[in-house]
C-alpha positions as CSV (number, residue, x, y, z in Angstrom):
1,X,0.0,0.0,0.0
2,X,2.8,2.4,0.9
3,X,4.6,1.6,-2.4
4,X,1.4,2.4,-4.3
5,X,0.8,5.7,-2.5
6,X,4.4,6.8,-3.2
7,X,4.2,5.7,-6.9
8,X,0.9,7.5,-7.4
9,X,2.3,10.7,-6.1
10,X,5.5,10.4,-8.0
11,X,3.6,9.8,-11.3
12,X,2.0,13.3,-10.9
13,X,5.4,14.8,-10.1
14,X,6.9,13.3,-13.3
15,X,4.0,14.5,-15.4
16,X,4.5,18.0,-14.2
17,X,8.3,17.7,-14.8
18,X,7.7,16.7,-18.4
19,X,5.1,19.5,-18.8
20,X,7.5,22.1,-17.5
21,X,10.3,20.8,-19.7
22,X,8.0,21.3,-22.8
23,X,7.0,24.8,-21.6
24,X,10.7,25.8,-21.4
25,X,11.1,25.2,-25.1
26,X,7.9,27.2,-26.0
27,X,8.6,30.5,-27.8
28,X,5.9,32.3,-25.7
29,X,7.7,31.3,-22.5
30,X,11.2,32.1,-23.8
31,X,10.0,35.6,-24.7
32,X,8.7,36.1,-21.1
33,X,11.9,36.1,-19.1
34,X,10.2,36.3,-15.7
35,X,8.1,33.3,-16.4
36,X,11.0,31.4,-18.0
37,X,13.1,31.9,-14.8
38,X,10.3,30.7,-12.6
39,X,9.7,27.6,-14.7
40,X,13.4,26.9,-14.9
41,X,13.6,27.0,-11.1
42,X,10.7,24.6,-10.8
43,X,12.3,22.3,-13.4
44,X,15.5,22.2,-11.3
45,X,13.6,21.5,-8.1
46,X,11.6,18.6,-9.7
47,X,14.6,17.0,-11.4
48,X,16.0,15.2,-8.3
49,X,12.5,13.9,-7.3
50,X,12.0,12.5,-10.8
51,X,15.4,10.8,-10.7
52,X,14.6,9.3,-7.4
53,X,11.3,8.1,-8.8
54,X,12.8,6.4,-11.8
55,X,15.4,4.7,-9.5
56,X,12.6,3.5,-7.2
57,X,10.3,2.4,-10.0
58,X,13.2,0.4,-11.5
59,X,13.8,-1.3,-8.2
60,X,10.1,-2.2,-7.9
61,X,10.1,-3.7,-11.4
62,X,13.2,-5.7,-10.7
63,X,11.7,-7.0,-7.5
64,X,8.6,-8.2,-9.3
65,X,10.7,-9.8,-12.0
66,X,12.8,-11.6,-9.4
67,X,9.8,-12.9,-7.6
68,X,8.3,-14.2,-10.8
69,X,11.6,-15.9,-11.6
70,X,11.7,-17.5,-8.2
71,X,8.2,-18.9,-8.5
72,X,8.7,-20.2,-12.1
73,X,12.3,-21.3,-12.2
74,X,13.2,-24.9,-11.4
75,X,17.0,-24.6,-11.6
76,X,18.4,-24.3,-8.0
77,X,21.2,-21.9,-9.0
78,X,18.9,-19.5,-10.7
79,X,16.5,-19.6,-7.7
80,X,19.4,-18.7,-5.4
81,X,20.3,-15.8,-7.6
82,X,16.7,-14.6,-7.5
83,X,16.5,-14.9,-3.7
84,X,19.7,-12.9,-3.4
85,X,18.4,-10.1,-5.6
86,X,15.1,-10.1,-3.7
87,X,16.9,-9.7,-0.4
88,X,19.1,-6.9,-1.8
89,X,16.1,-5.0,-3.2
90,X,14.0,-5.4,0.0
91,X,16.8,-3.9,2.0
92,X,17.3,-1.0,-0.4
93,X,13.6,0.0,-0.9
94,X,13.0,1.5,2.6
95,X,16.0,3.8,2.2
96,X,14.8,4.9,-1.2
97,X,11.3,5.6,0.2
98,X,12.8,7.7,3.0
99,X,14.8,9.7,0.5
100,X,11.7,10.3,-1.6
101,X,9.7,11.4,1.4
102,X,12.4,13.9,2.2
103,X,12.4,15.2,-1.4
104,X,8.6,15.6,-1.3
105,X,8.7,17.7,1.8
106,X,7.6,21.3,0.9
107,X,10.7,23.5,0.6
108,X,11.2,26.6,2.7
109,X,10.9,29.6,0.3
110,X,13.8,31.2,2.3
111,X,16.2,28.3,1.5
112,X,16.9,29.6,-2.0
113,X,18.1,33.0,-0.8
114,X,21.6,34.2,-0.2
115,X,22.7,34.2,3.5
116,X,24.0,36.8,5.9
117,X,26.5,35.3,8.4
118,X,27.7,36.8,11.6
119,X,30.5,35.2,13.6
120,X,31.1,36.8,17.1
121,X,33.7,35.9,19.7
122,X,32.2,34.8,23.0
123,X,33.8,33.7,26.2
124,X,37.5,33.2,26.2
125,X,39.1,36.6,25.7
126,X,41.7,36.8,22.9
127,X,41.5,33.1,22.3
128,X,37.7,33.5,21.5
129,X,38.6,36.1,18.8
130,X,41.3,33.7,17.4
131,X,38.7,30.9,17.3
132,X,36.2,33.2,15.5
133,X,38.9,33.8,12.9
134,X,39.4,30.1,12.6
135,X,35.7,29.6,12.0
136,X,35.7,32.3,9.3
137,X,38.6,30.6,7.5
138,X,36.8,27.3,7.7
139,X,33.6,28.7,6.3
140,X,35.6,30.6,3.6
141,X,37.1,27.3,2.4
142,X,33.7,25.6,2.3
143,X,32.1,28.5,0.5
144,X,34.9,28.5,-2.1
145,X,34.6,24.8,-2.6
146,X,30.8,25.2,-3.2
147,X,31.5,27.8,-5.9
148,X,29.7,30.5,-3.9
149,X,31.0,34.0,-3.2
150,X,31.6,36.1,-0.1
151,X,30.7,39.8,0.1
152,X,32.2,41.3,3.2
153,X,29.9,43.6,5.2
154,X,31.6,44.4,8.5
155,X,34.4,43.1,10.8
156,X,36.4,44.1,13.9
157,X,39.8,42.5,14.4
158,X,40.8,41.0,17.7
159,X,43.8,42.4,19.6
160,X,45.7,39.0,19.3
161,X,44.4,38.0,15.9
162,X,41.1,36.7,14.6
163,X,37.9,38.8,14.9
164,X,35.8,40.1,17.7
165,X,33.0,40.0,15.2
166,X,32.7,39.6,11.4
167,X,29.6,39.8,9.2
168,X,29.5,38.8,5.5
169,X,27.0,37.9,2.8
170,X,27.3,34.5,1.1
171,X,26.0,34.5,-2.5
172,X,25.0,31.4,-4.4
173,X,22.2,29.0,-5.2
174,X,20.4,27.6,-2.2
175,X,22.9,29.1,0.3
176,X,20.6,29.8,3.2
177,X,19.0,26.3,3.1
178,X,22.4,24.7,3.6
179,X,24.1,27.2,6.0
180,X,21.1,27.9,8.3
181,X,22.0,24.8,10.4
182,X,25.3,26.4,11.4
183,X,23.6,28.9,13.6
184,X,24.4,28.5,17.3
185,X,27.3,28.4,19.8
186,X,30.5,26.8,18.7
187,X,33.0,25.7,21.3
188,X,36.7,24.7,21.3
189,X,39.0,23.2,23.9
190,X,42.7,23.6,23.2
191,X,46.0,25.1,24.3
192,X,45.6,28.6,22.8
193,X,48.3,30.7,21.1
194,X,48.0,33.1,24.0
195,X,48.7,30.5,26.7
196,X,52.3,30.3,28.0
197,X,52.0,27.5,30.5
198,X,50.4,24.8,28.3
199,X,47.0,24.9,29.9
200,X,43.9,23.9,28.0
201,X,41.3,26.7,27.6
202,X,37.7,26.6,26.6
203,X,36.6,29.3,24.2
204,X,33.3,29.9,22.4
205,X,32.0,31.8,19.4
206,X,28.4,32.4,18.2
207,X,27.4,32.0,14.5
208,X,24.2,33.6,13.3
209,X,22.9,32.7,9.8
210,X,20.0,34.7,8.3
211,X,18.3,34.9,4.9
212,X,19.2,37.9,2.8
213,X,16.6,40.6,3.1
214,X,14.3,41.2,0.2
215,X,13.4,44.6,-1.2
216,X,11.1,46.8,0.9
217,X,7.7,47.6,-0.7
218,X,7.7,50.9,-2.5
219,X,6.2,53.7,-0.3
220,X,7.5,52.1,3.0
221,X,10.2,53.4,5.3
222,X,12.4,51.5,7.7
223,X,12.0,52.4,11.3
224,X,14.7,51.9,13.9
225,X,13.5,50.9,17.3
226,X,15.4,51.3,20.6
227,X,15.7,47.5,21.1
228,X,18.2,47.2,18.3
229,X,21.5,48.9,17.6
230,X,22.0,50.9,14.4
231,X,24.7,48.5,13.2
232,X,22.3,45.5,13.6
233,X,19.8,47.3,11.4
234,X,22.4,47.9,8.8
235,X,23.3,44.2,8.7
236,X,20.0,42.4,9.6
237,X,17.6,44.9,8.1
238,X,15.1,42.1,7.3
239,X,14.4,41.9,11.1
240,X,13.3,45.5,11.2
241,X,9.7,46.7,11.1
242,X,8.3,48.5,8.1
243,X,5.2,50.7,8.0
244,X,3.6,52.5,5.0
245,X,4.4,56.2,5.2
246,X,1.5,58.5,4.3
247,X,3.1,61.7,5.6
248,X,2.3,63.9,8.6
249,X,2.4,63.0,12.3
250,X,5.2,62.0,14.5
251,X,6.5,58.4,14.3
252,X,9.0,56.6,16.5
253,X,12.5,55.8,15.3
254,X,14.1,57.3,12.3
255,X,14.6,56.4,8.6
256,X,18.0,54.9,7.6
257,X,19.3,56.2,4.3
258,X,21.1,53.9,1.9
259,X,23.7,56.5,1.6
260,X,24.4,56.8,5.3
261,X,28.0,55.8,6.1
262,X,28.5,52.6,8.1
263,X,31.0,52.2,10.9
264,X,34.0,49.9,11.5
265,X,35.5,48.1,8.6
266,X,32.1,47.4,6.9
267,X,32.2,47.3,3.2
268,X,35.8,46.1,3.0
269,X,36.5,43.8,0.1
270,X,37.9,41.0,2.3
271,X,39.4,40.8,5.8
272,X,42.8,39.3,6.3
273,X,42.6,35.5,6.7
């Protein structure tokens, strides 16, 4: 029953995949760039599901064929081969079904966005800043390996190396969906560079990963509330509140201009690694 339910749903997915593929070659769609980009994105999202479906369907067909062979074949050697194939397929099918269920989960619309990352030194003094620098180098290597790009936003160097805080944008396909799980407190226990007596220290750094803010609706202004600092609003502007401005009356907060200068080393092309 479970197999039938999965197959029924996947048949509809493949039908839509084929339909979208045909639409992408249509002159009407190709002349409408906005629609073309939307359909091309849907095509890419459906492709891994269809590939998993074809692999799963092939395994089901092979299982049926092996069972038919086992029931009809008299040769003992052939029967043993059929039994071995049946055992292998029965072990593989649950994992395939689990993968398909994961692929069929509705995607978070934020996952496709670029990401804003903040690494901030926590407890541990200068060693925490060094650890924050190590984390940034680690993420830089991973981002480079994925073919993504870093756009530096803001950083403050530590007195003994590393960073007290560093904020940067990560630009690429599906960046936020992958990096969002890095948010949290990261801890290290080691003999730091600043230790002269060989003692092990525990240091921590926090990592925050947020989706890149979209454009504000036309006719809205950004209000800065007392609960957040100005720098946080520059960096994490998507957390701020927006209200339609109709003119007149006093409103709390103030509007931040795009031309307003930012503090610290924000806007630097790249910090020292």
